N, C-alpha and C positions, 0 to 999 in steps of 0.2 A: 378430323384430325387437325391439330394446330400446326401452323407453319413456324419453324424455328426462327429465331432472330437472325441467324446467319443466312438462312434461305431467303428471308424477307429482304435483307440487305442486297443479296445477289439479284433478286428480282427488280429492286429499285435501280440498281446500277444498269442492268440490261435495258430497262425501260428508258432510262436517261440516254443511253447510247443509241437506242432505236430512234428516239425523238430527234436527236442531233443529226442522224444520218438518213432519215426516211425520205427526204426530198432530193437526195443526191443522185446524179446520173451514175451509171456503172463505172465510168472512168474516174469520176470524183470519189466514189466509194472506194475503189481500189487504191487511189492515191492516199486517202485517209487511212486505210489499213496499213499501207507501207510506212507512212509517217509514224503511226502509233507503234508499229513493230520496231522501227529504228530507235524511237525514244525508249522503249522497253529494253532493247539490247544495250544501249548506252547506260541506262540507269542501273542495270544489274551487271554491267561489265561482262556480258556474255561473249564468248568466242565462237560465233557462228559464221558460216559462209553462205552466201546466197547462190543458189543454183538456178540458172536461167532455164525457162521451159524451152523444150525443143519444139519447133513448128510441127503442127499436126498435118498429116497428109490424108486427105479424104480419097476414098476409093469409089 
């Protein structure tokens, strides 16, 4: 089965993102995700609010 042009483009984008982020630590990776999400929110003028995670309690 042939891969569509759109699917091929998606795979190329995902591969590029993977290559850019593969050497990052967990903290660096999360910072990169937050930065990217803030840019997306501003670019599309989205009205979103951030909800902070509650600390987990281990039993």
